[in-house]
C-alpha positions as CSV (number, residue, x, y, z in Angstrom):
1,M,30.4,22.4,-10.7
2,N,27.2,22.6,-12.1
3,P,24.7,21.3,-9.8
4,M,21.7,21.4,-12.1
5,K,23.4,19.8,-14.9
6,I,21.8,16.6,-15.4
7,S,24.8,14.1,-16.8
8,T,24.8,11.1,-18.9
9,K,24.1,9.1,-15.4
10,G,20.4,10.7,-15.3
11,R,19.5,10.3,-18.9
12,Y,20.8,7.0,-19.5
13,G,19.2,5.6,-16.1
14,L,16.0,7.2,-17.3
15,R,15.9,5.8,-21.0
16,F,17.3,2.2,-19.4
17,L,13.6,2.6,-16.9
18,L,12.0,3.6,-20.2
19,D,12.8,0.8,-22.4
20,L,12.0,-1.5,-19.5
21,A,8.8,0.1,-19.2
22,V,8.0,-0.3,-23.0
23,Y,9.5,-4.0,-23.0
24,G,10.1,-5.5,-19.9
25,T,7.6,-8.0,-18.4
26,A,6.7,-9.1,-14.6
27,D,7.1,-12.7,-16.6
28,K,10.1,-11.8,-18.8
29,P,12.5,-9.3,-17.9
30,R,14.7,-7.6,-20.2
31,M,18.5,-8.8,-20.8
32,L,20.9,-5.8,-20.8
33,K,22.3,-6.5,-24.0
34,D,18.7,-6.2,-25.6
35,I,18.7,-3.0,-23.4
36,A,22.0,-1.6,-25.1
37,V,21.1,-2.7,-28.5
38,S,17.6,-0.5,-28.3
39,Q,19.0,2.4,-26.7
40,N,22.7,2.4,-28.5
41,I,24.1,2.6,-25.3
42,S,27.1,0.5,-24.2
43,E,26.1,-2.9,-22.3
44,K,29.3,-1.8,-20.4
45,Y,28.0,1.5,-19.6
46,L,24.6,0.8,-18.8
47,S,26.0,-2.2,-16.2
48,Q,27.2,0.4,-13.8
49,L,24.1,2.0,-14.5
50,V,22.3,-0.6,-13.3
51,I,24.2,-0.9,-9.5
52,K,22.8,2.8,-8.8
53,L,19.2,1.9,-10.2
54,R,19.2,-1.3,-7.9
55,R,20.3,0.3,-4.9
56,G,17.8,3.3,-5.4
57,G,15.0,0.4,-5.4
58,L,13.7,1.1,-9.1
59,V,14.5,-2.2,-10.6
60,S,15.5,-6.2,-9.6
61,S,17.3,-8.5,-10.9
62,V,16.2,-12.1,-12.4
63,Q,18.9,-14.5,-12.1
64,G,18.9,-17.6,-14.3
65,A,17.9,-18.5,-18.0
66,G,15.1,-16.3,-19.5
67,G,17.2,-13.5,-16.3
68,G,17.0,-9.7,-16.6
69,Y,15.8,-6.7,-15.0
70,K,12.8,-5.2,-14.5
71,L,11.1,-2.5,-12.7
72,T,10.0,-2.7,-9.3
73,R,7.1,-0.8,-9.5
74,P,4.8,0.3,-12.4
75,P,6.0,3.2,-14.5
76,K,3.0,5.2,-13.0
77,M,4.2,4.8,-9.7
78,I,7.8,6.2,-10.9
79,T,8.8,9.9,-11.4
80,V,11.5,11.4,-12.9
81,L,12.6,13.0,-9.6
82,D,13.1,9.4,-8.2
83,V,15.3,8.4,-11.1
84,L,17.2,11.9,-11.0
85,E,17.7,11.8,-7.5
86,V,19.0,7.6,-7.6
87,M,21.5,8.5,-10.6
88,E,22.4,12.1,-9.9
89,G,22.1,12.8,-6.2
90,S,19.7,15.4,-4.3
91,I,18.1,18.2,-7.2
92,A,19.8,21.6,-6.3
93,I,20.1,24.5,-8.9
94,V,23.0,26.1,-6.7
95,E,25.5,23.7,-4.4
96,C,24.3,26.0,-0.8
97,L,20.3,24.7,-1.3
98,K,22.1,21.4,-0.6
99,N,24.5,22.1,1.8
100,T,24.0,24.9,3.9
101,D,27.0,25.0,5.6
102,M,29.3,26.0,2.9
103,C,27.9,29.4,3.5
104,V,28.2,31.3,6.3
105,R,25.3,33.8,4.9
106,S,22.9,31.3,4.1
107,G,20.6,32.1,6.5
108,L,20.9,36.0,5.7
109,C,20.9,35.6,2.0
110,P,18.1,37.4,-0.1
111,P,19.0,35.2,-3.5
112,R,18.7,32.2,-1.5
113,I,15.4,32.6,-1.1
114,L,14.7,33.1,-5.1
115,W,16.9,30.2,-5.7
116,S,15.1,28.2,-3.0
117,Q,12.0,29.1,-4.7
118,I,12.9,28.3,-8.1
119,N,14.5,24.6,-7.1
120,Q,11.1,23.8,-5.6
121,K,9.7,24.6,-8.9
122,V,11.9,22.2,-10.9
123,R,11.6,19.4,-8.7
124,N,7.7,19.9,-9.0
125,V,8.3,19.6,-12.7
126,F,10.4,16.3,-12.5
127,V,7.8,15.0,-10.1
128,E,4.9,15.8,-11.9
129,Y,6.2,13.3,-14.6
130,T,6.2,9.7,-14.3
131,L,7.8,7.1,-16.6
132,Q,4.0,6.2,-17.8
133,D,3.6,10.1,-18.8
134,L,6.9,10.1,-20.7
135,L,5.9,7.1,-22.5
136,D,2.3,8.8,-23.2
137,L,3.9,11.6,-24.5
138,Q,6.0,10.1,-27.0
139,H,2.9,7.8,-28.2
140,N,0.5,10.7,-28.7
141,G,3.0,13.1,-29.9
142,G,3.8,15.1,-26.8
143,S,0.5,16.1,-26.1
144,N,-1.3,14.7,-23.2
145,H,0.1,15.7,-20.1
146,E,-2.2,17.9,-18.3
147,S,0.0,20.8,-17.8
148,N,1.5,20.6,-21.1
149,S,1.0,23.5,-22.8
150,Q,3.5,23.0,-25.4
151,T,4.4,19.7,-28.1
152,Q,7.4,18.1,-26.6
153,T,9.6,15.1,-27.9
154,L,11.4,12.3,-26.3
155,C,14.7,10.2,-27.4
156,P,13.2,7.3,-29.4
157,V,12.2,4.3,-27.2
158,R,12.9,1.5,-29.9
């Protein structure tokens, strides 16, 4: 298993939340079927993802007529790291960073020091970006984040 690979769960979970950030409001939650259409993701698959997102405290559901899903916090308060860790678990570029018991050499391993430093830098990038930052990047053509030196594009949120 490649510990650093971000799966469909992580990518689609992020798209789900970005959709809520764009279209959902505190007084009008977003229906799952509307998110599915907007993001071109099956409603059945989204219904599986929303379980993790609710358990992780990132979304809440509103029952009844006009019900649906909404963010539990403003988009500027939800980092990409928050989303990925809810959807994927702890982010680590090598397995021994998550589970030191798996390697008897973990305390004496020079490469582990390097892996740990790289892993922290990756985590720092994920924590640096919020849902709001991603929306702003898309809106401004990818050039408004303070530490962003290259233009980036995101998956379209329709």
